[in-house]
DOROGU-149540 format. One line per field, with one value per atom (N, C-alpha, C): residue number from 1; x, y, z; residue in three letters. Coordinates in Angstrom, 3 decimals, padded with zeros to 6 digits, always signed. Each point is the difference from the previous one (the first is absolute). Layout:
N
k	NUM, ...
X	X, ...
Y	Y, ...
Z	Z, ...
r	ALA, ...
END
This chain:
213
k	1, 1, 1, 2, 2, 2, 3, 3, 3, 4, 4, 4, 5, 5, 5, 6, 6, 6, 7, 7, 7, 8, 8, 8, 9, 9, 9, 10, 10, 10, 11, 11, 11, 12, 12, 12, 13, 13, 13, 14, 14, 14, 15, 15, 15, 16, 16, 16, 17, 17, 17, 18, 18, 18, 19, 19, 19, 20, 20, 20, 21, 21, 21, 22, 22, 22, 23, 23, 23, 24, 24, 24, 25, 25, 25, 26, 26, 26, 27, 27, 27, 28, 28, 28, 29, 29, 29, 30, 30, 30, 31, 31, 31, 32, 32, 32, 33, 33, 33, 34, 34, 34, 35, 35, 35, 36, 36, 36, 37, 37, 37, 38, 38, 38, 39, 39, 39, 40, 40, 40, 41, 41, 41, 42, 42, 42, 43, 43, 43, 44, 44, 44, 45, 45, 45, 46, 46, 46, 47, 47, 47, 48, 48, 48, 49, 49, 49, 50, 50, 50, 51, 51, 51, 52, 52, 52, 53, 53, 53, 54, 54, 54, 55, 55, 55, 56, 56, 56, 57, 57, 57, 58, 58, 58, 59, 59, 59, 60, 60, 60, 61, 61, 61, 62, 62, 62, 63, 63, 63, 64, 64, 64, 65, 65, 65, 66, 66, 66, 67, 67, 67, 68, 68, 68, 69, 69, 69, 70, 70, 70, 71, 71, 71, 72, 72, 72, 73, 73, 73, 74, 74, 74, 75, 75, 75, 76, 76, 76, 77, 77, 77, 78, 78, 78, 79, 79, 79, 80, 80, 80, 81, 81, 81, 82, 82, 82, 83, 83, 83, 84, 84, 84, 85, 85, 85, 86, 86, 86, 87, 87, 87, 88, 88, 88, 89, 89, 89, 90, 90, 90, 91, 91, 91, 92, 92, 92, 93, 93, 93, 94, 94, 94, 95, 95, 95, 96, 96, 96, 97, 97, 97, 98, 98, 98, 99, 99, 99, 100, 100, 100, 101, 101, 101, 102, 102, 102, 103, 103, 103, 104, 104, 104, 105, 105, 105, 106, 106, 106, 107, 107, 107, 108, 108, 108, 109, 109, 109, 110, 110, 110, 111, 111, 111, 112, 112, 112, 113, 113, 113, 114, 114, 114, 115, 115, 115, 116, 116, 116, 117, 117, 117, 118, 118, 118, 119, 119, 119, 120, 120, 120, 121, 121, 121, 122, 122, 122, 123, 123, 123, 124, 124, 124, 125, 125, 125, 126, 126, 126, 127, 127, 127, 128, 128, 128, 129, 129, 129, 130, 130, 130, 131, 131, 131, 132, 132, 132, 133, 133, 133, 134, 134, 134, 135, 135, 135, 136, 136, 136, 137, 137, 137, 138, 138, 138, 139, 139, 139, 140, 140, 140, 141, 141, 141, 142, 142, 142, 143, 143, 143, 144, 144, 144, 145, 145, 145, 146, 146, 146, 147, 147, 147, 148, 148, 148, 149, 149, 149, 150, 150, 150, 151, 151, 151, 152, 152, 152, 153, 153, 153, 154, 154, 154, 155, 155, 155, 156, 156, 156, 157, 157, 157, 158, 158, 158, 159, 159, 159, 160, 160, 160, 161, 161, 161, 162, 162, 162, 163, 163, 163, 164, 164, 164, 165, 165, 165, 166, 166, 166, 167, 167, 167, 168, 168, 168, 169, 169, 169, 170, 170, 170, 171, 171, 171, 172, 172, 172, 173, 173, 173, 174, 174, 174, 175, 175, 175, 176, 176, 176, 177, 177, 177, 178, 178, 178, 179, 179, 179, 180, 180, 180, 181, 181, 181, 182, 182, 182, 183, 183, 183, 184, 184, 184, 185, 185, 185, 186, 186, 186, 187, 187, 187, 188, 188, 188, 189, 189, 189, 190, 190, 190, 191, 191, 191, 192, 192, 192, 193, 193, 193, 194, 194, 194, 195, 195, 195, 196, 196, 196, 197, 197, 197, 198, 198, 198, 199, 199, 199, 200, 200, 200, 201, 201, 201, 202, 202, 202, 203, 203, 203, 204, 204, 204, 205, 205, 205, 206, 206, 206, 207, 207, 207, 208, 208, 208, 209, 209, 209, 210, 210, 210, 211, 211, 211, 212, 212, 212, 213, 213, 213
X	+000.914, -000.860, +000.950, -000.504, +000.841, -000.419, +000.695, -000.445, -000.137, -001.031, -000.237, +000.959, -000.032, +001.016, -000.532, -001.153, -000.337, +000.036, +000.532, +000.436, +001.032, +001.117, +001.322, +000.742, -001.214, +000.277, -000.353, -000.849, -000.250, +001.315, +000.009, +001.378, +001.254, +000.061, +001.682, -000.237, -001.292, -000.257, +000.156, +000.519, -000.162, +001.737, +000.418, +001.463, -000.229, +001.593, +000.048, -000.011, +000.064, -000.237, -001.535, -000.596, -001.521, -000.439, -001.151, -000.311, -001.567, -000.703, -001.687, -000.372, +000.313, -000.334, -000.196, +000.665, +000.562, -001.226, +000.049, -001.034, -001.413, -000.225, -001.453, +000.088, +000.854, +000.192, -000.284, +000.557, -000.101, -001.282, -000.555, -001.319, -001.376, +000.406, -000.758, -000.048, +000.755, +000.545, -000.968, +000.280, -000.442, -001.892, -000.058, -001.360, -000.202, -001.209, -000.250, +000.286, +000.401, +000.800, +000.464, -001.230, -000.283, +001.212, +000.075, +001.110, +000.952, +000.355, +001.197, +000.518, -000.879, +000.254, +000.421, -000.274, +000.109, +001.182, +000.240, +001.606, +000.686, +000.118, +001.258, +000.097, -001.583, +000.108, +000.977, +000.093, +000.303, +001.741, +000.217, +001.684, +000.560, -000.616, +000.093, +000.469, +000.521, +000.836, -000.946, +000.628, -001.024, -000.329, +000.629, -000.156, -001.116, -000.064, -000.662, -001.621, +000.233, -001.085, -001.056, +001.160, -000.387, -001.334, +000.907, -000.775, -001.374, +000.340, -001.170, -001.207, +000.241, -001.043, -000.779, +000.744, -000.850, -000.474, -000.275, -000.349, -000.762, -000.297, -000.942, -001.415, -000.909, -001.553, -000.658, -000.135, -000.863, -001.309, -000.732, -000.723, +000.475, +001.184, +000.440, +000.940, -000.127, +000.790, -001.007, -000.412, -000.498, -000.001, -000.145, +000.300, +001.083, +000.047, +000.736, +001.558, -000.004, +000.947, +000.656, -000.898, +000.884, +000.621, -000.563, +000.967, +001.033, +000.235, +000.726, +001.764, -000.665, +000.933, +000.547, -000.830, +000.344, +001.244, -000.372, +001.066, +001.314, -000.269, +001.310, +000.559, -000.657, +000.840, +000.697, -000.070, +000.316, +001.776, +000.062, +001.277, +000.755, +000.027, +000.730, +000.546, +001.206, +000.546, -000.940, +000.029, -001.044, -000.242, +000.770, -000.273, -000.774, +000.497, -000.368, -001.934, -000.353, -001.060, -001.194, +000.598, -000.951, -000.204, +000.751, -000.087, -000.819, -000.118, -000.676, -001.575, -000.111, -001.057, -000.629, +000.616, -000.436, -000.258, +000.424, -000.137, -001.164, -000.186, -001.346, -001.120, +000.024, -001.482, -000.274, +001.231, -000.030, -000.908, +000.860, +000.043, -001.393, -000.121, -001.009, -001.446, +000.464, -000.873, -001.073, +000.302, -000.850, -001.097, +000.102, -000.271, -001.395, -000.626, -001.625, -000.106, -001.177, -000.870, +000.169, +000.513, -000.077, +001.241, +001.361, +001.304, -000.145, -001.072, +000.326, -000.573, -000.902, -000.581, +000.497, +001.277, +000.736, +000.975, +000.803, +000.639, -000.562, -001.253, -000.500, -000.293, +000.388, -000.004, +001.034, +001.155, +001.255, +000.448, -000.705, +001.082, -000.039, -000.210, +000.490, +000.374, +000.424, +000.555, +001.336, -000.031, +001.488, +000.969, -000.017, +000.917, +000.314, +001.295, +000.386, -000.098, +000.349, -000.323, -001.194, -001.239, -001.231, -000.521, +000.583, -000.074, +000.512, +001.100, +000.585, -001.167, -000.379, -000.540, -001.516, -000.323, -001.379, +000.303, +001.298, +000.298, +000.329, +000.666, +000.445, -001.244, -000.990, -001.303, -000.413, -000.276, -000.373, +000.424, +001.654, +000.605, -000.445, -000.038, -000.281, -001.716, -000.293, -001.764, -000.149, +001.454, -000.246, +001.228, +001.389, +000.577, -000.643, -000.871, -000.317, -000.994, -000.430, -000.721, -001.401, -000.343, -001.500, -000.227, -001.735, -000.199, +000.433, +000.441, +000.202, -000.419, -000.490, -001.013, -000.310, -001.168, -000.548, +001.087, +000.938, +000.441, +001.539, +000.363, +001.201, +000.371, -001.249, +000.266, +000.475, -001.085, +000.563, +001.161, +000.286, +001.580, +001.019, -000.048, +001.197, +000.114, -001.094, -000.204, +000.634, -000.225, +000.750, +001.415, +000.557, +001.035, +000.833, -000.327, +000.429, +000.191, -000.903, +000.264, +000.622, -000.063, +000.887, +001.832, +000.112, +000.922, +001.185, +000.189, +001.517, +000.151, -000.753, +000.171, -000.203, -000.309, +000.001, +001.056, -000.030, +001.248, +000.461, +001.286, +000.358, -000.525, -000.635, -000.161, -001.777, -000.626, -001.189, -000.168, +001.009, +000.490, -000.081, +000.637, +000.312, -001.486, -000.639, -001.265, -001.261, +000.376, -000.908, +000.356, +001.520, +000.297, -000.410, +000.159, -000.136, -001.486, -000.887, -001.859, +000.142, +000.851, -000.266, +000.474, +000.996, +000.518, -000.859, -000.488, -001.353, -000.944, -001.124, -000.462, +000.572, +000.686, +000.549, +000.169, +000.447, +000.189, -001.679, -000.626, -001.924, -000.523, +000.162, -001.145, +000.261, -000.132, +000.988, -001.082, -000.883, -000.400, +000.967, +000.624, +000.388, +001.844, +000.627, +001.285, +000.870, -000.990, +001.380, -000.270, -001.079, +000.379, +000.608, +000.386, +000.733, +001.328, +000.429, +001.657, +000.100, -000.947, +000.348, +000.575, -000.679, +000.219, +001.506, +000.813, +000.996, +001.227, -000.466, +001.195, +000.023, -001.160, -000.485, +000.804, -000.015, +000.933, +001.042, +000.401, +001.267, +000.475, -001.010, +000.422, +000.230, +001.395, +000.326, +000.716, +000.247, +000.712, +001.099, +000.769, +001.139, +000.053, -001.027, +000.247, +000.759, +000.796, +000.784, -000.751, -000.490, -000.826, +000.723, -000.317, +000.317, -000.462, +000.628, -000.633, -001.385, -000.508, -001.805, -000.979, +000.610, -000.715, -000.037, -001.479, -000.319, +000.544, +000.377, +000.211, -000.988, +000.369, -001.447, -000.636, +001.188, -000.487, -001.149, -000.869, -001.390, +000.472, +000.053, -000.025, +000.536, +000.840, +000.891, -001.074, -000.105, -000.770, -001.429, -000.789, -001.201, +000.015, +001.549, -000.168, +000.699, +000.721, +000.348, -000.869, -000.806, -000.820, -001.405, -000.327, -001.365, +000.582, +001.540, -000.073, +000.148, +000.292, -000.074, -001.083, -001.266, -001.318, -000.667, +000.627, -000.519, -000.826, -000.104, -001.455, +000.265
Y	-001.113, +001.338, +000.892, +000.888, +001.207, +000.816, +001.128, +000.135, +001.715, +000.532, +001.277, +001.224, +001.365, +000.880, -000.167, -000.040, -000.206, -001.076, -000.715, -001.464, +000.300, +000.106, +000.275, +001.032, +001.068, +000.928, -000.614, -000.775, -000.704, -000.656, -000.980, -001.176, +000.629, +001.416, +000.944, +000.589, -000.575, +000.762, -001.541, -001.180, -001.290, -000.285, -000.392, -000.698, -001.401, -000.347, -000.644, +000.138, +001.254, +000.913, +000.139, -000.158, +000.246, -000.687, +000.316, -000.787, -000.164, -000.914, +000.079, +001.319, +000.571, +001.085, +001.130, -000.067, +000.719, -000.076, -001.346, -000.185, +000.255, +000.217, +000.307, +001.240, +001.001, +001.453, -000.061, -000.176, +000.137, -000.292, -001.432, -000.126, +000.973, +000.548, +001.172, +001.020, +000.756, +000.681, -000.489, -000.967, -000.910, +000.047, -000.611, -000.707, -000.965, +000.063, -001.107, +000.094, -000.779, -000.197, -001.487, -000.435, -001.512, -000.121, +000.680, -000.100, +000.028, +000.809, +000.479, -001.066, -000.506, -001.331, -001.247, +000.145, -001.290, +000.044, +000.771, +000.419, -000.049, +000.338, -000.159, -001.561, -000.350, -001.809, -000.753, +000.739, -000.585, -000.105, +000.759, +000.178, -001.521, -000.336, -001.513, +000.150, +001.453, -000.263, +000.122, -000.147, +000.064, +001.445, +001.061, +000.964, +000.765, +000.310, +000.477, -000.918, -001.181, -000.921, +000.189, +000.550, +000.050, +001.562, +000.856, +001.173, -000.316, -000.693, -000.092, -000.803, -000.884, -000.547, +001.424, +001.337, +000.562, +001.133, +000.159, +000.731, -000.654, -001.343, -000.434, +000.195, +000.008, +000.279, -001.108, -000.153, -000.910, -000.552, +001.085, -000.787, -000.692, +000.030, -000.574, -001.166, -000.683, -001.052, -000.750, -001.172, -000.937, -001.308, -001.134, -001.362, -000.178, +000.288, +000.063, +000.664, +000.982, +000.857, -000.490, -000.558, -000.364, -001.452, -000.779, -000.889, -000.095, +001.159, +000.468, +000.293, +000.848, +000.777, -000.994, -001.024, -001.322, -000.664, -000.437, -000.636, +000.945, +001.400, +000.902, -000.291, -000.277, -000.118, -000.872, -001.072, -001.066, -000.713, +001.576, +000.054, +000.657, +000.275, +000.886, -001.086, +000.269, -000.851, -000.507, -000.562, -000.254, +001.044, +000.778, +001.202, +000.890, +000.557, +000.840, -000.706, -001.101, -000.123, +000.030, -000.096, -000.197, +001.470, +000.963, +000.919, +000.762, +000.118, +000.116, -000.156, -001.435, -000.708, +000.722, +000.388, -000.081, +002.096, +000.555, +001.544, -000.067, -001.096, +000.523, -000.317, -001.582, +000.003, +001.440, +000.287, +001.511, +001.110, +000.124, +001.545, -000.133, -001.224, -000.327, -000.732, -001.714, -000.768, +000.150, +000.727, +000.098, +001.573, +000.673, +000.911, +000.163, -001.371, +000.010, -001.458, -000.095, -001.193, -001.489, +000.740, -001.065, -000.788, +000.923, -000.591, -000.803, +000.278, -000.609, -001.523, -000.023, -000.976, -001.013, +000.741, -000.580, -001.202, +000.829, -000.461, -001.030, +000.001, -000.985, -001.285, +000.044, -001.290, -000.474, +000.733, -000.719, -001.277, -000.106, -001.004, -001.478, -000.403, -001.224, +000.671, +001.277, +000.515, -000.660, -000.305, -000.517, +000.930, +001.397, +000.711, -000.133, -000.034, +000.232, +001.397, +000.930, +001.234, +000.819, -001.230, +000.437, -000.622, -000.998, -001.285, +000.702, +000.788, +001.054, +000.914, +000.779, +000.870, -000.058, -001.356, -000.286, -000.130, -000.768, -000.244, +001.366, +000.456, +001.503, +000.916, +000.084, +000.421, -000.277, -001.389, -000.723, +000.460, +000.365, +000.341, +001.177, +001.325, +001.283, +000.094, -000.790, +000.142, -000.004, -000.967, -000.034, +001.133, +000.004, +001.429, +000.948, +000.688, +000.956, +000.441, -001.130, +000.242, -000.029, -000.446, -000.045, -001.478, -000.270, -001.351, -001.047, -000.744, -001.441, -000.461, -000.235, -000.556, -001.658, -000.206, -001.504, -001.303, +000.199, -001.104, -000.333, +000.240, -000.517, -001.252, -000.772, -001.192, -000.825, +000.265, -000.365, +000.253, +001.317, +000.371, -000.653, -000.277, -000.719, -001.286, -000.874, -001.501, +000.084, +001.073, -000.235, +000.620, +000.655, +000.626, -001.646, -000.672, -001.182, -000.661, -000.408, -000.995, +000.198, +001.354, +000.375, +000.768, +000.568, +001.013, -000.486, -001.129, -000.833, -000.210, -000.416, -000.125, +001.276, +000.877, +001.570, +000.407, +000.892, +000.734, +001.239, +000.018, +000.911, +001.630, +000.503, +001.193, +000.073, -001.519, -000.054, -000.498, -000.726, -000.615, +001.054, +001.426, +001.075, +000.981, -000.185, +000.339, -000.753, -001.271, -000.845, +000.202, -000.166, +000.503, +001.155, +001.037, +001.341, -000.050, -001.022, +000.333, -000.776, -001.310, -000.870, +001.192, +000.482, +000.826, +000.621, +001.229, +000.746, -000.634, -000.804, -000.960, -000.354, -000.526, -000.384, +001.031, +001.541, +001.139, +000.201, +000.088, +000.812, -000.563, -001.591, -001.290, -000.953, +000.326, -000.861, -001.308, -000.128, -001.609, -000.681, +000.653, -001.162, +000.232, +001.101, -000.143, -001.093, -000.954, -000.988, -000.681, +000.009, -000.730, +000.714, +001.183, +000.622, -000.011, -000.105, -000.498, -001.409, -001.003, -001.165, +000.037, +001.026, -000.189, +000.474, +000.896, +000.304, -000.946, -000.469, -001.272, -001.053, -000.403, -001.098, +000.545, +000.916, +000.384, +000.624, +000.796, +000.258, +000.992, +000.978, +000.884, +001.358, +000.407, +001.517, -000.518, -001.134, -000.008, +000.034, +001.140, +000.062, +001.452, +000.512, +000.814, +001.251, +001.008, +000.920, +001.241, +001.049, +001.207, +001.305, +000.891, +001.366, +000.351, +001.044, +000.514, +000.514, -000.458, +000.582, -000.772, -000.715, -001.229, -000.939, -001.158, -000.877, -001.048, -001.266, -000.803, -001.204, -000.618, -000.506, -001.400, -000.463, -001.098, -000.316, -000.905, +000.510, +000.024, -000.670, -000.233, +001.659, +000.171, +001.436, +000.926, +000.042, +001.346, -000.079, -000.944, +000.247, +000.292, -000.135, +000.519, +001.060, +000.628, +001.534, +000.909, -000.003, +000.654, -000.271, -001.031, +000.147, +000.746, -000.278, +000.745, +001.752, +000.261, +001.171, +000.563, -000.790, +000.306, -000.310, -000.239, -000.626, -000.954, -000.829, -000.986, -001.527
Z	+000.002, +000.004, -000.061, -000.958, +000.150, +000.942, +000.744, +001.437, -000.253, +000.582, -000.314, +000.484, +000.007, +000.995, +001.168, +000.227, +001.365, +000.779, -000.761, +000.982, +000.356, -001.316, -000.007, +001.087, +000.435, +000.768, +001.752, -000.028, +000.969, +000.556, -000.963, +000.193, +000.418, -000.256, -000.082, +001.654, +000.991, +000.985, +000.929, -000.241, +000.562, -000.556, +001.479, -000.471, +001.226, +000.405, +001.119, +001.065, +000.302, +001.165, +000.488, -000.580, -000.052, +000.847, +000.891, +001.261, +000.039, +000.406, -000.179, +000.216, +000.944, +000.617, -001.655, -000.442, -001.263, -000.740, -000.621, -000.916, +000.274, +001.407, +000.120, -000.041, +000.037, +000.436, -001.966, -000.663, -001.810, -000.086, +000.507, -000.527, +000.483, +001.034, +000.655, -001.245, -000.261, -001.151, -001.377, -000.092, -001.113, -000.072, +001.154, +000.048, -000.551, -000.748, -000.785, -001.589, -000.844, -000.990, -001.043, -000.068, -000.335, -001.169, -000.635, -001.512, +000.365, +000.845, +000.738, +000.580, +001.159, +000.534, -001.133, -000.854, -001.031, -000.698, -000.234, -000.551, +001.093, +001.276, +000.852, +000.176, +000.240, +000.266, -001.205, -001.195, -001.240, +000.423, +000.592, +000.004, +001.019, +000.387, +000.892, +000.908, +000.706, +000.966, +001.575, +000.871, +000.990, +000.409, +000.569, +000.184, -000.786, -001.195, -001.023, -000.064, +000.310, +000.408, +000.754, +001.546, +001.199, -000.019, -000.771, -000.098, -000.776, -001.158, -001.106, +000.660, +001.187, +000.561, +000.874, +000.457, +000.812, -000.639, -001.407, -000.737, -001.251, +000.254, -001.200, +000.657, -001.401, +000.577, +000.275, +001.540, +000.054, -000.474, -000.480, -001.142, -001.249, -000.319, -001.045, +000.424, +001.123, +000.608, +000.097, -001.045, -000.209, -000.175, -000.056, -000.164, -001.000, -000.905, -001.320, +000.456, +000.257, +000.418, +001.492, +000.712, +001.428, -000.463, -000.822, -000.386, -001.000, -000.879, -000.485, +000.675, +001.104, +001.181, +000.915, +000.382, +000.453, -000.839, -001.364, -000.509, +000.169, -000.837, +000.658, +001.164, +000.932, +001.780, -000.027, -000.474, -000.310, -000.564, -000.892, -000.479, +000.628, +001.317, +000.975, +000.906, +000.505, +001.388, +001.043, +001.057, +000.610, +001.077, +000.515, +000.937, -000.867, -000.938, -001.007, -000.177, -000.511, -000.296, +001.309, +001.271, +001.261, -000.239, -000.297, +000.574, -000.912, -001.246, -001.012, +000.313, +000.161, +000.363, +001.358, +000.899, +001.541, -000.284, -000.965, -000.528, -000.578, -000.850, -001.132, +000.982, +000.834, +001.196, +000.573, +000.452, +001.316, -001.135, -001.055, -000.524, -001.284, -000.386, -001.006, +000.356, +000.240, +000.219, +000.722, +001.515, +001.206, -000.341, -000.791, -000.665, -000.082, -000.458, -000.601, +000.382, -000.279, +000.245, -000.810, -001.311, -001.254, +000.080, +000.434, +000.212, +001.303, +000.970, +001.312, -000.073, -001.086, -000.456, -000.543, -001.208, -000.649, +001.541, +000.596, +000.908, +001.222, +000.134, +000.341, -000.690, -001.154, -000.785, -000.641, +000.479, -000.147, +000.982, +000.569, +000.706, -000.083, -001.566, -000.684, -001.093, -000.306, -001.302, -000.502, -001.172, -000.507, -000.064, +000.492, +000.458, +001.301, +000.297, +001.376, +000.580, -000.949, +000.665, +000.607, -001.106, +000.350, +001.006, +000.646, +001.095, +001.253, -000.440, +001.164, +000.377, -000.668, +000.071, +000.737, -000.505, +000.564, +001.686, +000.041, +001.799, +000.749, -000.773, +000.535, +000.451, -001.100, +000.756, +000.769, +000.488, +001.074, +001.134, +000.031, +000.927, +000.349, -001.364, +000.559, +000.512, -000.020, +000.441, +001.490, +000.126, +002.014, +000.415, -000.666, +000.729, -000.165, -000.797, +000.128, +001.188, +000.773, +001.357, -000.640, -000.631, -000.599, +000.336, +000.647, +000.625, -001.492, +000.642, -000.845, -000.741, -001.402, -000.676, +000.771, -000.719, +000.789, -000.469, -001.235, -000.428, +000.570, +001.618, -000.101, +000.520, +000.241, +000.307, -001.092, -001.166, -001.609, -000.312, +000.240, -000.249, +000.474, +001.361, +000.622, -000.361, -000.552, -000.598, -000.978, -001.028, -001.138, -000.004, +001.062, +000.559, +000.117, +001.112, +000.492, -000.838, -001.461, -000.528, -001.325, -000.143, -001.354, -000.022, +001.249, +000.157, +000.103, +000.104, -000.174, -001.524, -000.882, -001.470, -000.862, +000.766, -000.824, -000.669, -000.709, -000.637, +000.867, +000.379, +001.151, -000.228, -000.912, -000.066, +000.634, -000.109, +000.573, +001.216, +000.575, +001.150, +001.112, -000.346, +000.729, +000.478, -001.089, +000.343, +000.585, -000.191, +000.901, +001.589, +000.343, +000.934, +000.719, -000.505, +000.412, +000.548, -001.230, +000.815, +000.986, -000.009, +001.824, +001.010, -000.591, +001.008, +000.785, -000.905, +000.289, +000.563, -000.432, +000.784, +001.322, +000.526, +001.391, +000.391, -000.249, +000.595, +000.471, -001.005, +000.601, +000.076, -000.375, +000.147, +001.412, +001.217, +001.099, -000.106, -000.572, +000.124, -001.161, -000.867, -000.795, +000.189, +001.407, -000.338, -000.046, +000.905, +000.093, -001.220, -000.944, -000.544, -001.222, -000.486, -000.473, +000.165, +001.058, +000.925, -000.551, +000.316, -000.466, -001.579, -001.123, -001.068, -000.113, +000.344, +000.105, +000.668, +000.988, +001.027, -001.447, -000.531, -000.969, -000.933, -000.759, -001.181, -000.128, +001.022, +000.253, -001.160, -000.174, -000.791, +000.783, -000.419, +000.114, +001.360, +001.141, +001.127, -000.132, +000.653, -000.204, -000.702, -000.578, -000.934, +000.626, -000.492, +000.459, -000.675, +000.677, -000.383, +000.186, -000.633, +000.379, +001.577, +000.514, +001.319, -000.295, +000.919, +000.022, -000.869, -000.877, -000.767, +000.697, +000.015, +000.712, -000.945, +000.908, -001.003, -000.274, -001.352, -000.572, +000.681, +000.870, +000.531, +001.238, -000.816, +000.676, +001.732, +000.856, +001.055, +000.679, -000.576, +000.407, -000.248, -001.610, -000.547, +000.827, +000.539, +000.727, +001.223, +001.087, +001.164, -000.231, -000.893, +000.154, -000.305, -001.209, -000.487, +001.000, +000.800, +000.863, +001.099, +000.648, +001.009, +000.054, -001.368, -000.470, +000.266, -000.521, +000.088, +001.379, +000.797, +001.437, -000.487, -000.714, -000.631, +000.727
r	MET, MET, MET, LYS, LYS, LYS, LEU, LEU, LEU, SER, SER, SER, SER, SER, SER, LYS, LYS, LYS, THR, THR, THR, GLU, GLU, GLU, ASN, ASN, ASN, ILE, ILE, ILE, LEU, LEU, LEU, GLY, GLY, GLY, GLN, GLN, GLN, ILE, ILE, ILE, ASP, ASP, ASP, THR, THR, THR, ASN, ASN, ASN, THR, THR, THR, LYS, LYS, LYS, LEU, LEU, LEU, GLY, GLY, GLY, ASP, ASP, ASP, LEU, LEU, LEU, ARG, ARG, ARG, THR, THR, THR, ILE, ILE, ILE, ALA, ALA, ALA, LYS, LYS, LYS, LEU, LEU, LEU, ILE, ILE, ILE, LYS, LYS, LYS, THR, THR, THR, ASP, ASP, ASP, HIS, HIS, HIS, ASP, ASP, ASP, LEU, LEU, LEU, ALA, ALA, ALA, MET, MET, MET, GLU, GLU, GLU, LEU, LEU, LEU, TRP, TRP, TRP, SER, SER, SER, THR, THR, THR, GLY, GLY, GLY, LYS, LYS, LYS, LEU, LEU, LEU, LEU, LEU, LEU, PRO, PRO, PRO, ARG, ARG, ARG, LEU, LEU, LEU, LEU, LEU, LEU, ALA, ALA, ALA, ILE, ILE, ILE, LEU, LEU, LEU, ILE, ILE, ILE, MET, MET, MET, ASP, ASP, ASP, ASN, ASN, ASN, LYS, LYS, LYS, ARG, ARG, ARG, VAL, VAL, VAL, ALA, ALA, ALA, LYS, LYS, LYS, ASP, ASP, ASP, LEU, LEU, LEU, ILE, ILE, ILE, ASN, ASN, ASN, LYS, LYS, LYS, LEU, LEU, LEU, ASP, ASP, ASP, LYS, LYS, LYS, ASP, ASP, ASP, MET, MET, MET, HIS, HIS, HIS, THR, THR, THR, HIS, HIS, HIS, PRO, PRO, PRO, PHE, PHE, PHE, ASP, ASP, ASP, GLU, GLU, GLU, ARG, ARG, ARG, ASN, ASN, ASN, GLN, GLN, GLN, LEU, LEU, LEU, ALA, ALA, ALA, ASP, ASP, ASP, TRP, TRP, TRP, PHE, PHE, PHE, MET, MET, MET, ALA, ALA, ALA, ASN, ASN, ASN, GLN, GLN, GLN, LEU, LEU, LEU, MET, MET, MET, LYS, LYS, LYS, ASN, ASN, ASN, LYS, LYS, LYS, LYS, LYS, LYS, THR, THR, THR, ILE, ILE, ILE, ALA, ALA, ALA, LEU, LEU, LEU, ILE, ILE, ILE, GLU, GLU, GLU, SER, SER, SER, TRP, TRP, TRP, GLU, GLU, GLU, ASN, ASN, ASN, SER, SER, SER, LEU, LEU, LEU, SER, SER, SER, ALA, ALA, ALA, LEU, LEU, LEU, GLN, GLN, GLN, ARG, ARG, ARG, ARG, ARG, ARG, VAL, VAL, VAL, PHE, PHE, PHE, TRP, TRP, TRP, TYR, TYR, TYR, TYR, TYR, TYR, GLN, GLN, GLN, ALA, ALA, ALA, ARG, ARG, ARG, LEU, LEU, LEU, ARG, ARG, ARG, TRP, TRP, TRP, THR, THR, THR, GLY, GLY, GLY, GLN, GLN, GLN, THR, THR, THR, PRO, PRO, PRO, PRO, PRO, PRO, ALA, ALA, ALA, ASN, ASN, ASN, THR, THR, THR, ALA, ALA, ALA, GLU, GLU, GLU, LEU, LEU, LEU, LEU, LEU, LEU, THR, THR, THR, LYS, LYS, LYS, ILE, ILE, ILE, GLU, GLU, GLU, ALA, ALA, ALA, ASN, ASN, ASN, ILE, ILE, ILE, ALA, ALA, ALA, GLY, GLY, GLY, GLU, GLU, GLU, GLU, GLU, GLU, PRO, PRO, PRO, VAL, VAL, VAL, VAL, VAL, VAL, GLN, GLN, GLN, TRP, TRP, TRP, ALA, ALA, ALA, MET, MET, MET, ASN, ASN, ASN, PHE, PHE, PHE, THR, THR, THR, ALA, ALA, ALA, GLY, GLY, GLY, TRP, TRP, TRP, ILE, ILE, ILE, GLY, GLY, GLY, VAL, VAL, VAL, TYR, TYR, TYR, GLU, GLU, GLU, LYS, LYS, LYS, GLN, GLN, GLN, PHE, PHE, PHE, ARG, ARG, ARG, GLY, GLY, GLY, ARG, ARG, ARG, CYS, CYS, CYS, ILE, ILE, ILE, SER, SER, SER, ILE, ILE, ILE, GLY, GLY, GLY, GLU, GLU, GLU, LYS, LYS, LYS, THR, THR, THR, GLY, GLY, GLY, LEU, LEU, LEU, TYR, TYR, TYR, LYS, LYS, LYS, GLY, GLY, GLY, GLU, GLU, GLU, LYS, LYS, LYS, VAL, VAL, VAL, SER, SER, SER, LYS, LYS, LYS, GLY, GLY, GLY, CYS, CYS, CYS, THR, THR, THR, PRO, PRO, PRO, GLY, GLY, GLY, TYR, TYR, TYR, LEU, LEU, LEU, PRO, PRO, PRO, GLU, GLU, GLU, PHE, PHE, PHE, ILE, ILE, ILE, ALA, ALA, ALA, ILE, ILE, ILE, GLU, GLU, GLU, SER, SER, SER, ASN, ASN, ASN, LYS, LYS, LYS, ARG, ARG, ARG, ASN, ASN, ASN, LEU, LEU, LEU
END
């Protein structure tokens, strides 16, 4: 795709020192510009694609486009594709009921990133402090049965969901801790100062103590 001068100008403002907060500042000045977003996305580079997500027109973010973007995300290295998927969920997919309905249909998607978003969304419903949905027992049964065989990108989100269930829903806490003990996922994980380890017994203890739960 031949890039417009507008796109070239925006790309000139982005370099290896650009932070996510800088992208948000640029996006606020641009507001919504779907055509510009698609040109930025076409570069194939992480930071322009993150900016593109911020300025897409949500009304034009439909199933076909989502599937195309998902396919493109899979071309990135592991950490980048996860960042793009999570950023896309938070800044676009959560914006209207139609795309939320798509998220809720992705539990068994062929795309690992879409399955990740399904589980990350379930976690988000809990950590935002809302009344937990009524599907907790069903979710835990599926996590117990499937987490060990899932792809790492999805395992993380399933584990994250179990973590927040264990924090906010005491009746399921022992069951969530048991998932961590059986899988051993993230046991001994080294994390940055201020971050919580992903190992479920530790995660649940730390985050529930913070909230006096």
